[in-house]
C-alpha positions as CSV (number, residue, x, y, z in Angstrom):
1,M,6.3,23.3,-6.2
2,E,7.6,20.3,-4.1
3,R,4.7,18.1,-5.2
4,Y,5.8,18.3,-8.8
5,F,9.3,17.3,-7.8
6,I,7.8,14.3,-5.8
7,L,5.7,13.4,-8.9
8,G,8.9,13.4,-11.0
9,A,10.6,11.2,-8.5
10,M,7.6,8.9,-8.5
11,I,7.6,8.6,-12.3
12,T,11.3,7.8,-12.2
13,A,11.0,5.2,-9.4
14,S,8.0,3.5,-11.1
15,I,9.8,3.1,-14.4
16,G,12.9,1.9,-12.6
17,A,10.8,-0.6,-10.6
18,G,9.1,-1.9,-13.7
19,S,12.5,-2.4,-15.5
20,D,14.1,-4.0,-12.4
21,M,11.2,-6.5,-12.0
22,R,11.3,-7.4,-15.7
23,S,15.0,-7.7,-16.3
24,M,16.8,-7.1,-12.9
25,R,18.4,-4.1,-14.5
26,I,17.7,-0.3,-14.2
27,P,18.8,1.5,-17.4
28,N,21.3,4.3,-17.3
29,W,19.2,6.4,-19.7
30,L,16.6,6.5,-16.9
31,T,18.9,7.1,-14.0
32,Y,21.2,9.7,-15.5
33,G,18.5,11.3,-17.6
34,S,16.2,11.7,-14.5
35,L,19.0,12.9,-12.3
36,I,19.9,15.6,-14.8
37,C,16.2,16.5,-15.5
38,G,15.4,16.7,-11.7
39,L,18.4,19.0,-11.1
40,A,17.7,21.1,-14.1
41,L,14.1,21.6,-13.1
42,R,15.1,22.4,-9.6
43,V,17.5,25.2,-10.8
44,C,15.0,26.5,-13.3
45,L,12.0,26.6,-10.9
46,V,13.6,27.2,-7.5
47,G,17.0,28.7,-8.4
48,W,20.4,27.8,-7.1
49,H,19.0,26.9,-3.7
50,G,16.9,24.3,-5.4
51,L,19.9,22.9,-7.2
52,A,21.8,22.7,-3.9
53,Q,18.9,20.9,-2.3
54,G,18.8,18.4,-5.2
55,L,22.5,17.8,-5.2
56,A,22.6,17.3,-1.5
57,G,19.7,14.8,-1.7
58,A,21.4,12.9,-4.5
59,L,24.6,12.8,-2.5
60,L,22.9,11.6,0.6
61,G,20.7,9.0,-1.0
62,G,23.2,7.8,-3.5
63,G,26.0,7.9,-0.9
64,I,24.2,5.7,1.5
65,F,23.3,3.2,-1.2
66,F,26.9,3.4,-2.5
67,L,28.2,2.1,0.8
68,M,26.0,-1.0,0.3
69,F,27.3,-1.3,-3.3
70,L,30.9,-1.3,-2.0
71,V,30.3,-4.4,0.0
72,R,28.3,-5.9,-2.9
73,G,25.0,-5.7,-1.0
74,M,23.3,-3.8,-3.8
75,G,23.5,-3.3,-7.5
76,A,24.8,-0.1,-9.2
77,G,21.4,0.5,-10.8
78,D,19.8,0.8,-7.4
79,V,22.4,3.3,-6.3
80,K,21.8,5.4,-9.4
81,L,18.0,5.1,-9.1
82,I,18.0,6.3,-5.5
83,A,20.4,9.2,-6.4
84,A,18.0,10.3,-9.2
85,V,14.9,10.0,-6.9
86,S,16.8,11.9,-4.2
87,A,17.8,14.7,-6.6
88,W,14.1,15.2,-7.4
89,V,12.8,15.2,-3.8
90,G,15.8,17.2,-2.3
91,I,17.7,16.9,0.9
92,H,14.7,17.4,3.2
93,S,12.6,14.5,1.9
94,T,15.5,12.1,1.1
95,P,15.7,10.7,4.7
96,L,12.0,9.8,4.6
97,V,12.3,8.1,1.2
98,L,15.4,6.2,2.5
99,I,13.6,5.0,5.7
100,A,10.5,4.0,3.8
101,T,12.6,2.3,1.1
102,A,14.5,0.3,3.7
103,I,11.3,-0.9,5.4
104,A,9.8,-1.9,2.0
105,G,13.1,-3.5,1.0
106,G,13.2,-5.5,4.2
107,I,9.6,-6.7,3.7
108,L,10.3,-7.5,0.1
109,A,13.5,-9.5,1.0
110,V,11.6,-11.5,3.6
111,F,8.9,-12.3,1.1
112,Y,11.5,-13.5,-1.4
113,I,13.4,-15.6,1.3
114,V,10.1,-17.3,2.4
115,F,8.9,-17.8,-1.2
116,Y,12.1,-19.4,-2.3
117,K,12.4,-21.4,1.0
118,R,15.8,-20.0,1.9
119,V,15.2,-18.9,5.5
120,G,17.8,-21.2,7.2
121,R,20.5,-20.5,4.6
122,T,19.8,-16.7,4.7
123,L,20.1,-16.7,8.5
124,Q,23.5,-18.6,8.2
125,N,24.7,-16.1,5.6
126,I,23.7,-13.1,7.8
127,G,25.6,-14.6,10.7
128,E,28.6,-15.1,8.5
129,L,28.4,-11.6,7.1
130,L,28.2,-10.1,10.6
131,R,31.2,-12.2,11.8
132,F,33.2,-11.3,8.7
133,H,32.5,-7.5,8.8
134,S,33.2,-7.3,12.6
135,I,36.6,-8.8,12.0
136,S,37.5,-7.4,8.5
137,G,35.7,-4.1,8.5
138,I,33.7,-2.8,5.5
139,Q,34.8,-4.8,2.5
140,P,33.3,-7.4,0.2
141,H,33.0,-10.9,1.6
142,P,35.2,-13.2,-0.4
143,E,32.5,-15.8,-1.0
144,L,29.0,-14.3,-0.3
145,K,28.0,-12.1,-3.2
146,V,24.7,-10.5,-4.2
147,A,25.3,-11.6,-7.8
148,G,26.4,-15.1,-6.9
149,P,24.8,-18.0,-8.6
150,S,23.0,-19.2,-5.5
151,S,21.8,-15.7,-4.5
152,I,18.2,-14.7,-4.6
153,Q,17.9,-11.5,-6.7
154,V,15.5,-9.0,-5.2
155,P,14.4,-6.1,-7.5
156,Y,15.2,-3.3,-5.1
157,G,13.9,-0.8,-7.6
158,L,10.5,-1.9,-6.4
159,A,11.4,-1.0,-2.8
160,I,12.6,2.4,-4.0
161,A,9.3,3.0,-5.8
162,V,7.3,2.0,-2.6
163,G,9.5,4.4,-0.5
164,T,8.9,7.2,-3.0
165,F,5.2,6.4,-3.1
166,Y,5.1,6.7,0.7
167,L,6.6,10.2,0.5
168,L,3.9,11.0,-2.1
169,I,1.1,10.0,0.1
170,S,2.6,11.3,3.4
171,T,3.3,14.8,2.2
172,S,0.5,17.0,3.4
173,S,0.4,19.1,0.2
174,I,-0.1,16.0,-1.9
175,S,-2.4,14.2,0.5
176,G,-4.6,17.3,0.5
177,V,-4.9,17.0,-3.2
178,I,-5.5,13.3,-3.1
179,Y,-8.0,13.3,-0.3
180,G,-9.7,16.7,-1.1
181,R,-8.4,18.5,2.0
């Protein structure tokens, strides 16, 4: 049963990545619709326990990304997309998706920084953010903003799709289907 939930998450993440890469936006109809659909299917196919797992996954994934949103390190669409994906995969698979997404996002960010020749400026900004947050705590920086005019916009929906794809290929029940085991 879990493989169908993972496939639902993969479809959601892929559509979100495509939209994010095209327009730097992830539509609400996708995120909210997928979140509701994932939870509804979980309760219909697995029961209340499945719903609880989906809700817990959505809260974990969405909650962690929401912290990044609060300091303006991520867009709201990314938060909603990971919450929807996490609702599909449930609480037990959400940590793996989050870790794989973080790694993919880091690689993607490095690629963008190098491609746009912003390595020096990025390192200065990281130093400033670390200094600011160590003094001021978790709050938005008054000058450095993700949506600022000089900021490089990274379509993090792509990283979420890669993280979800990693779950798809790493899950033994799915890899057995894919590789004929």
